[in-house]
C-alpha positions, -999 to +999 in steps of 0.1 A: +000-001-001+019+031-015+050+009+000+075+035-026+059+067-011+062+057+026+099+046+019+107+083+005+087+100+033+106+083+056+140+091+044+130+125+036+121+134+074+150+116+085+174+136+062+158+170+075+158+158+114+197+146+106+211+176+089+233+199+103+223+226+078+190+226+055+212+239+027+197+245-010+217+213-026+198+192+003+168+207+000+165+204-037+171+164-034+145+160-009+120+178-029+129+161-060+124+127-041+089+139-028+078+150-060+086+117-079+071+098-050+039+116-048+037+118-088+040+078-087+013+075-062-006+102-085-014+126-064-023+158-087+004+177-099-005+214-086-010+197-051+024+186-054+038+218-064+022+237-035+038+213-011+073+220-027+068+255-027+056+256+009+086+233+022+111+253+001+097+287+016+100+272+051+133+257+047+149+288+032+135+311+063+166+327+074+148+343+104+143+309+118+173+292+136+183+259+121+166+236+149+134+254+151+136+251+110+140+215+108+112+212+133+089+233+115+098+217+080+089+184+094+056+198+110+049+212+077+050+182+057+034+162+081+004+187+079+004+195+043+002+153+039-028+150+060-047+178+038-038+154+009-048+124+025-084+138+032-106+135+061-117+106+085-156+104+087-172+081+114-198+059+102-224+062+133-251+036+138-271+053+165-304+054+149-333+025+157-324+012+126-295+021+103-298+016+068-265+019+049-271+020+011-239+013-011-237+031-044-211+031-074-202+020-106-195-014-121-163-028-106-160-011-078-166-039-054-200-027-039-211-063-032-177-076-016-182-041+003-214-048+014-203-081+034-175-062+047-194-034+063-220-061+075-195-084+091-177-050+104-208-042+124-219-080+133-185-083+150-194-053+172-227-064+188-251-053+162-278-073+147-271-070+110-285-083+078-278-075+037-305-069+010-295-075-025-310-047-048-288-053-078-311-067-102-288-063-134-257-081-127-266-118-128-241-126-105-246-101-078-277-122-057-256-153-060-223-134-049-239-118-019-256-153-009-221-171-011-205-142+010-235-140+037-234-184+043-196-182+042-192-157+072-227-163+088-244-133+080-281-126+077-292-118+039-323-111+019-321-117-020-349-124-048-337-143-078-367-138-100-378-101-091-362-074-114-377-044-098-354-034-064-383-014-049-401-045-048-376-065-034-371-041-007-412-041+001-410-077+001-388-081+028-395-049+048-413-063+074-386-093+080-358-063+083-375-046+110-357-065+139-320-056+124-300-029+140-283-025+107-290-033+073-265-030+044-279-026+010-264-038-022-276-018-052-268-020-090-238-003-109-234+010-144-205+020-165-214+055-158-235+076-140-259+078-165-299+088-162-310+053-157-287+046-128-295+082-112-332+076-115-331+040-099-310+053-071-333+081-062-365+056-064-346+034-041-337+059-020-372+074-019-388+040-006-361+032+019-348+064+033-310+053+040-293+067+069-262+069+050-257+068+011-220+057+008-201+060-026-179+028-032-149+036-054-117+018-063-084+030-057-071+023-090-091+050-109-067+078-090-075+108-097-106+104-115-122+097-082-125+136-082-149+138-109-166+106-098-170+119-060-184+152-073-208+136-098-222+112-074-228+139-046-244+163-070-266+135-084-277+113-054-268+132-023-236+110-013-228+111+027-194+096+022-166+073+006-152+039+009-120+033-012-118-004-023-085-023-036-059+000-016-035-027-021-035-034-054-024-001-068+000+030-067-029+051-074-043+051-042-029+086-034-045+100-059-082+083-050-075+099-017-063+134-026-093+135-050-114+129-022-099+156-001-103+180-027-140+175-033-146+174+008-158+135+002-154+123+038-136+087+036-155+061+062-134+033+054-106+017+028-104-020+018-074-039+012-080-075+001-106-097-004-110-113+027-139-104+049-118-084+073-100-065+051-113-031+057-106-006+082-118+030+094-098+056+075-079+077+098-055+101+078-031+105+110-027+066+115-025+060+079+005+087+078+022+070+109+023+039+087+036+053+058+064+069+079+069+037+095+058+047+127+031+021+133-005+022+140-012+003+172-048+015+176-059+002+140-039-032+150-060-037+181-093-025+164-084-053+137-078-084+162-110-071+180-130-078+146-118-111+140-118-124+175-146-138+202-142-113+230-148-142+258-118-160+242-097-128+242-102-124+275-090-158+286-060-154+265-050-120+282-056-139+320-032-165+308-006-140+293-007-121+321+003-151+343+028-158+317+017-193+301-006-202+273-024-232+265-028-253+233-060-240+227-046-203+232-020-211+203-041-221+180-068-193+186-038-167+182-028-183+145-063-185+137-067-146+142-033-137+125-048-156+096-079-138+095-064-107+095-044-115+063-012-130+080+017-108+092+026-094+061-006-074+062-003-061+096+036-056+100+031-015+087+009-015+121+033-024+142+060+007+154+091+000+135+084-029+115+070-012+083+105-018+063+114-049+084+128-080+063+104-110+077+106-146+058+082-147+031+047-166+039+063-173+077+027-173+091+006-179+062+019-213+059+002-223+092-032-216+078-033-253+065-018-265+097-046-250+120-072-277+107-050-304+118-042-286+153-078-283+160-082-322+153-053-323+176-066-304+205-097-326+207-079-356+213-059-342+242-072-344+278-079-311+298-047-317+315-028-319+283-043-289+266-036-265+298-002-283+303+013-297+270+052-304+292+032-332+302+039-347+266+074-339+263+086-372+269+055-392+270+057-409+234+027-429+240+006-401+246+017-383+216+010-413+199-024-420+213-030-380+201-020-385+168-040-414+164-070-403+179-069-369+155-061-392+123-026-372+122+011-381+120+032-374+150+048-353+133+020-333+132+013-333+168+052-324+176+049-296+152+021-279+175+041-285+207+068-267+192+046-239+180+035-240+215+067-239+235+081-214+209+053-188+222+057-196+258+095-190+253+090-156+239+062-147+268+090-158+297+118-143+279+099-107+269+107-110+235+074-098+226+081-066+242+060-038+253+038-030+227+033+007+241+071+013+232+072-008+199+089-040+187+126-033+175+132-044+142+161-069+155+136-082+178+111-089+155+136-104+130+152-129+154+116-138+164+108-148+128+136-162+120+134-186+152+096-192+142+104-201+104+133-222+116+108-242+141+078-245+116+100-261+085 
């Protein structure tokens, strides 16, 4: 996600902070790198030019001391980048029933985003349902059904009816018991009169509490016109930007929304149900600068894990010892978040750390076996796996009961021992102060060796 821009921003701030004097040659070099990276990220050229001029003016101000000047330039760069990134808009669900209608053109990812939004609020204790009102794209209703069933979400579709208003009327009574209703609507290749008419008819019937425009990041600066056109035609309340992981043009989409004063509710960065997060410009910029974003990471962890299980794990962590079930639950949570590669930018100091590829992703195929292994253990064995260390007969019994190889049981025991060793030795560190790259690289290298 905009990795090149992040690297350049980090180097630029380091150069400014470490320079004895901000002379013209150094300044020209920094500004050149910034301009190139911002333009590569598809940020509007006029915005890039404006930022460059402000930095140059601040850096060459002879009335300011060098120390104050460096701090001022870094703060200026930070503040101006925040302006380019746009503003956060909180999606509130305070109404008796919140009806969230998603709008957009073909290929924006509305149906997938419908499921992500529904799952997001379901994980936060809301009674949620989805309804499919896209009657034009043949696969839309079937896709919504598959996403709902896979993720245990409530849904309402009608494969025969071709009038979206009639579908709503048919299920209106059934939907009354839900706190949040997420509505998937049809798209077109462009915002034509037919689409505007259809959206207005649906909106008139259902009275949405939110009408959200879904746009893919890869449209770049074209997002400006699309956001303006939709807002003018159908009173859009906010934006969700999808596919932030797949393009360098994300900077263009973000800056275009900022120019049109279109608040961004969420960004998505993958196909998995949990690949969605609230867009906070400060946090986003923090990650670009390699400073992490623990608040979003904690929120992501909460969104994929059961609160009761996490409370149990927290207490076990405080006591300095995990159980076999804790280990399995933590690996499952990591896989649900998309693996370590997806979240390392959120951990302070780890944005550019070199971690062995697919170290944690390879664990997904093992989780199913591990769950069977745990079911074949006694309560004492799950809570105190040390009992199995020299008990080959026990390990053979567990492997036979789970229908796996003895080596699979030993692999799980190695995973358990490694995580408990980390807890005891303090390798996990104080999350408030961040984990050093050296610590995490050491930990992941150790992890990789033990799991082969």
